[in-house]
C-alpha positions in Angstrom: 38.4 -1.8 130.6 35.7 -4.4 130.5 36.4 -7.6 132.5 34.2 -10.7 132.1 34.8 -13.8 134.4 32.8 -17.0 133.8 33.0 -20.5 134.9 32.3 -23.9 133.2 31.2 -26.6 135.6 32.2 -24.2 138.4 30.5 -21.4 140.3 32.6 -18.2 140.3 32.5 -17.1 143.9 33.2 -13.6 145.0 36.5 -14.8 146.5 37.6 -16.4 143.2 36.5 -13.2 141.3 38.5 -11.0 143.6 41.6 -13.2 143.3 41.4 -13.2 139.5 40.9 -9.4 139.4 43.8 -8.8 141.7 46.2 -11.1 139.7 45.2 -9.5 136.4 45.4 -6.0 137.7 49.0 -6.6 138.5 49.7 -7.8 135.0 47.6 -5.2 133.2 49.4 -2.3 135.0 52.2 -2.8 132.4 50.0 -1.9 129.5 47.4 0.9 129.2 45.7 -0.1 125.9 43.6 -3.0 127.2 40.0 -2.7 126.0 38.5 -6.0 127.3 39.5 -9.1 129.3 37.6 -12.4 129.1 38.4 -15.1 131.7 37.1 -18.6 131.7 37.6 -20.9 134.6 36.7 -24.6 134.2 36.9 -27.9 135.9 37.8 -31.1 133.9 37.9 -34.2 136.1 41.1 -33.6 138.2 42.4 -30.6 136.2 41.5 -27.0 137.0 41.9 -24.8 133.9 42.1 -21.1 133.6 42.0 -19.2 130.2 42.2 -15.5 129.4 41.8 -13.5 126.3 43.1 -9.9 126.5 42.0 -7.6 123.8 44.5 -4.8 123.1 44.6 -2.4 120.2 45.7 -4.4 117.2 45.9 -7.8 118.8 44.3 -10.4 121.0 46.5 -12.2 123.6 45.3 -15.7 124.6 46.8 -17.6 127.5 45.7 -20.8 129.3 47.1 -22.7 132.3 46.1 -26.0 134.0 46.8 -27.3 137.5 45.3 -29.5 140.1 44.5 -26.4 142.1 42.4 -23.6 140.7 44.4 -20.9 142.5 47.7 -22.3 141.2 46.3 -22.3 137.7 45.3 -18.7 138.1 48.8 -17.9 139.3 50.4 -19.6 136.4 48.0 -17.9 134.0 49.0 -14.5 135.5 52.7 -15.3 135.0 52.3 -16.4 131.4 50.1 -13.4 130.6 52.6 -11.0 132.2 55.4 -12.4 129.9 53.2 -12.1 126.8 52.0 -8.6 127.6 55.6 -7.4 128.2 56.7 -9.1 124.9 53.9 -7.4 123.0 54.8 -4.0 124.6 58.5 -4.4 123.6 57.5 -5.3 120.0 55.3 -2.1 119.8 58.1 0.0 121.2 60.7 -1.5 118.8 58.3 -0.9 115.9 57.8 2.7 116.9 61.6 3.3 117.1 62.1 1.7 113.6 59.4 4.0 112.2 61.2 7.0 113.7 64.5 5.9 112.2 63.0 5.4 108.8 61.3 8.8 109.0 64.5 10.5 109.9 66.4 9.0 106.9 63.9 10.2 104.4 
């Protein structure tokens, strides 16, 4: 898996990089087929914004979160991403079961 972390109007320190990697590792444990992850951290006046694009086979999952604190926005981002990854995984599993049912009736 290729992980790219960049900052806009913000220097990505090793502490921030480690925090992001730890949060995303927890989320990406649910799903094996992740090929690349692109994280953008930015500062816009009083808002700290975190965005992530996760490339999985057949789909790109995009999530963004904003907060007054960068670490809080990263936490919110990880929670949203976790929900979307689980939703995508369930859809894939349902689709596979439907294909098996359809194959069995033929």
